C-alpha positions in Angstrom: 25.0 111.2 6.3 26.0 109.3 3.2 24.7 105.7 2.9 26.5 103.1 0.9 24.8 99.9 -0.2 26.5 97.0 -2.0 26.0 93.3 -2.6 26.9 90.8 -5.2 23.9 89.9 -7.3 23.9 88.2 -10.7 27.7 88.6 -10.8 27.4 92.4 -10.7 28.1 94.4 -7.6 25.8 97.4 -7.3 26.8 100.2 -5.0 24.4 103.0 -4.1 25.7 106.3 -2.6 22.9 108.6 -1.5 24.6 112.0 -1.0 21.4 114.1 -1.1 18.4 114.6 1.2 15.6 115.8 -1.2 14.2 112.4 -2.2 13.8 109.2 -0.2 15.4 106.4 -2.2 14.9 102.7 -2.0 18.3 101.1 -2.7 16.9 97.6 -3.1 14.4 98.8 -5.8 17.2 100.7 -7.6 19.3 97.6 -7.6 16.4 95.5 -9.0 16.0 98.1 -11.8 19.7 97.8 -12.7 19.6 94.0 -12.6 16.3 94.0 -14.7 17.9 96.1 -17.4 21.1 93.9 -17.5 18.9 90.8 -17.7 16.7 92.2 -20.5 19.7 93.2 -22.4 21.4 89.8 -21.9 24.3 91.4 -20.0 24.6 89.1 -17.1 28.3 89.9 -16.5 30.5 90.3 -13.5 31.7 93.7 -12.5 30.6 96.7 -10.6 28.2 99.6 -11.0 28.3 102.6 -8.7 25.3 105.0 -8.6 25.6 108.3 -6.8 22.7 110.5 -6.0 23.6 114.2 -5.8 22.0 117.6 -5.4 22.4 120.2 -8.2 25.5 121.8 -6.6 27.3 118.5 -6.3 26.5 117.3 -9.9 27.4 120.7 -11.2 30.9 120.4 -9.6 31.1 116.8 -10.9 30.1 117.9 -14.4 32.7 120.8 -14.4 35.5 118.5 -13.1 34.9 115.6 -15.5 33.3 117.2 -18.5 34.3 120.8 -18.3 30.7 121.9 -18.2 29.8 124.4 -15.5 26.1 123.4 -15.3 23.9 121.0 -13.4 22.6 118.1 -15.4 20.3 115.2 -14.9 22.7 112.3 -15.3 26.3 111.6 -16.1 27.6 108.1 -16.9 31.1 106.7 -17.2 32.0 103.3 -18.7 35.0 102.1 -16.9 34.9 98.6 -18.4 38.3 97.1 -19.3 37.0 94.1 -21.3 33.7 93.0 -22.7 33.3 90.2 -20.1 33.1 92.6 -17.3 30.8 95.6 -16.7 32.2 98.6 -14.8 30.8 102.0 -14.6 29.7 105.0 -12.5 26.4 106.9 -12.8 25.8 110.3 -11.2 22.2 111.4 -10.8 20.8 114.8 -9.7 17.7 114.5 -7.5 17.0 118.2 -7.6 16.9 118.1 -11.4 14.5 115.1 -11.1 12.2 117.1 -9.0 12.2 120.0 -11.5 11.8 117.8 -14.5 8.9 115.8 -12.9 7.0 119.1 -12.7 7.8 119.9 -16.3 7.1 116.4 -17.8 4.1 115.7 -15.4 5.8 112.6 -13.9 7.1 111.9 -10.4 10.6 112.6 -9.1 11.1 108.8 -8.6 10.1 108.1 -12.2 12.7 110.7 -13.3 15.3 109.1 -11.1 14.7 105.6 -12.6 14.8 107.1 -16.1 18.2 108.7 -15.3 19.6 105.5 -13.8 18.4 103.5 -16.9 19.7 106.1 -19.3 23.1 106.1 -17.6 23.3 102.3 -17.5 22.4 102.1 -21.2 25.4 104.4 -22.0 27.6 102.1 -19.9 26.5 99.0 -21.8 27.1 100.6 -25.2 24.1 102.7 -26.2 24.7 106.2 -27.5 22.5 109.2 -28.1 24.9 111.2 -30.2 22.5 111.6 -33.1 18.8 111.6 -33.8 18.6 107.9 -34.8 20.6 106.7 -31.8 18.6 109.0 -29.5 15.3 107.5 -30.7 16.7 104.0 -30.2 17.8 104.9 -26.7 14.5 106.5 -25.8 12.5 103.5 -27.0 14.7 101.2 -24.9 14.3 103.4 -21.8 10.5 103.3 -22.2 10.5 99.5 -22.7 12.6 99.0 -19.5 10.6 101.5 -17.5 7.3 99.8 -18.5 8.7 96.4 -17.7 10.0 97.6 -14.3 6.9 99.6 -13.3 4.5 96.8 -14.2 6.2 94.4 -11.8 5.9 95.6 -8.2 9.0 95.2 -6.1 9.0 95.7 -2.3 
């Protein structure tokens, strides 16, 4: 059964849709990660962020429909913002890809999930990884935010 969570916090409504069953997710902790990133980036705007957690089949269909790529991927992000005062976007995350990549990169599936959410959100607020320089900037920012988030326990 799909679960939807949403609540206004810091001016940004965060909606979590868990459409997979492989990884137990803590919606409150995911929301805290999103709000932490927005705060660290000085982006306390109004708006809405929707994060959907899929299995590989679902994200592959999503990727094919929206990007014309018939392959599963880790994360897809869409910036739907109309003006700079408001943040609006959708993030799609594959939990099965997170499980596979956790084995490859010797992390945990949840660490991978948070990385994908952060990566998607960075795209929504204007970061890009379209070349080596931008990719390195984005990776550095992801590590900073993950470190900041992981060092502060949230229940």
